[in-house]
C-alpha positions in Angstrom: 5.1 -29.1 4.7 4.3 -25.7 3.2 5.3 -22.3 4.5 3.2 -21.1 7.4 0.3 -18.8 6.7 0.3 -15.8 9.1 -2.8 -13.8 9.9 -4.4 -11.5 7.3 -4.1 -7.8 8.0 -7.0 -5.7 6.8 -7.5 -1.9 7.0 -10.0 0.4 5.3 -10.6 4.1 5.2 -13.0 6.5 3.5 -11.8 9.5 1.6 -13.9 12.5 0.4 -13.0 12.2 -3.3 -14.4 10.2 -6.2 -13.1 6.7 -6.9 -10.9 7.9 -9.9 -9.2 10.5 -7.7 -8.6 8.0 -4.8 -7.1 5.5 -7.3 -4.8 8.1 -8.7 -3.7 9.1 -5.2 -2.8 5.5 -4.4 -0.8 5.3 -7.6 1.2 8.4 -6.6 4.2 6.9 -4.8 5.5 10.4 -3.8 2.8 10.6 -1.2 4.8 8.0 0.8 8.0 10.1 0.8 9.4 13.0 2.9 7.8 11.8 6.2 10.6 9.8 7.7 8.9 6.4 6.9 10.0 5.7 3.4 13.4 6.7 2.0 12.5 5.5 -1.5 9.4 4.3 -3.5 10.2 3.8 -7.1 9.4 1.6 -10.1 12.5 -0.4 -11.1 11.1 -2.3 -14.0 8.3 -2.2 -16.6 5.7 0.5 -17.3 4.4 1.8 -14.0 1.2 0.3 -12.8 1.1 -2.4 -15.5 1.0 -6.1 -14.7 4.6 -7.2 -14.2 6.0 -3.8 -13.2 8.2 -3.8 -10.2 8.5 -1.4 -7.3 11.2 -1.0 -4.6 10.2 0.5 -1.3 13.1 1.4 1.0 11.5 1.7 4.5 13.1 3.5 7.4 10.3 3.1 10.0 9.1 1.1 11.9 12.1 -1.0 10.9 14.7 -0.6 8.2 14.1 -2.9 5.2 13.6 -3.0 1.5 10.4 -4.4 0.0 10.4 -5.7 -3.6 6.9 -5.6 -5.1 5.4 -6.7 -8.4 2.0 -5.7 -9.7 0.1 -8.9 -10.3 -3.3 -7.5 -11.4 -4.8 -4.1 -11.9 -8.3 -3.0 -12.8 -8.4 0.8 -12.8 -10.0 2.4 -10.9 -11.3 -0.5 -8.8 -8.4 -2.6 -7.6 -4.7 -3.3 -7.6 -3.0 -6.5 -6.5 0.7 -6.7 -5.6 3.1 -9.4 -4.4 5.6 -8.0 -1.8 8.8 -9.7 -0.7 10.8 -8.7 2.4 12.2 -10.2 5.6 11.7 -13.8 4.4 8.0 -13.2 3.9 5.7 -12.8 0.9 2.7 -10.6 1.3 -0.1 -10.7 -1.2 -1.6 -7.2 -1.2 -5.1 -6.5 -2.5 -6.4 -2.9 -2.6 -10.0 -2.1 -3.6 -11.7 1.2 -4.3 -15.5 1.6 -4.2 -17.9 4.5 -4.0 -19.4 5.3 -0.5 -22.9 6.7 0.1 -21.6 10.2 0.5 -19.8 10.7 -2.8 -16.4 9.7 -1.4 -14.5 6.4 -1.8 -14.0 3.5 0.5 -10.5 2.0 0.1 -9.8 -1.4 1.6 -6.4 -3.1 1.8 -5.7 -6.7 2.8 -2.3 -8.2 3.3 -2.0 -12.0 3.3 1.4 -13.1 4.7 3.2 -16.3 3.9 6.5 -17.5 5.2 8.7 -17.1 8.3 10.4 -13.8 9.1 14.1 -14.1 8.9 15.4 -11.5 11.5 12.4 -10.8 13.8 9.5 -12.5 15.5 6.2 -13.1 13.9 4.7 -10.5 16.3 7.2 -7.9 15.3 6.6 -8.6 11.6 2.8 -8.3 12.1 3.2 -5.1 13.9 5.5 -3.7 11.2 3.1 -4.8 8.4 0.1 -3.3 10.2 2.0 0.0 10.6 2.9 0.1 6.9 -0.6 -0.9 5.8 -2.2 1.8 7.9 0.3 4.4 6.7 -0.2 3.5 3.1 -4.0 4.3 3.3 -3.6 7.1 5.8 -1.2 8.8 3.4 -3.9 8.6 0.7 -6.4 10.3 3.0 -3.9 13.1 3.8 -3.0 13.4 0.1 -6.7 13.6 -0.9 -7.6 16.1 1.9 -4.6 18.3 0.9 -5.6 18.2 -2.7 -9.3 19.0 -2.1 -8.2 21.9 0.2 -5.9 23.2 -2.5 -8.6 22.8 -5.2 -11.2 24.6 -3.1 -8.8 27.5 -2.4 -8.2 28.2 -6.1 
């Protein structure tokens, strides 16, 4: 019997910047820091954002854990796939970037979870993954809005 498949978590946002800028914002791991959610988000192996490169995320909220991630596919500026491991679960993450009708970018993230969480219930795990998924994209929106405001004030 294989590992149980948990629900897929999906989230999408629209940001008021072109696809290239939204993709670069996603790649900027610093956007995750200094907000009390992530203590660390760094590449630990390989050339950043190349297939096989590894990222370590030290998360403080909504629960303290470390996520080990590897880039499994990347097609700039359209998509990134990562495999994330934490808490006894593997999450296949797919992030896609596409133009919207108003000149901005639609970003969509899906997390497909496989495995059984080691130290928490499946409901607690899903709640934590949903929080992190929303935060990852919402931090791109905040980053893009901050950068567009800074660019327009120059």
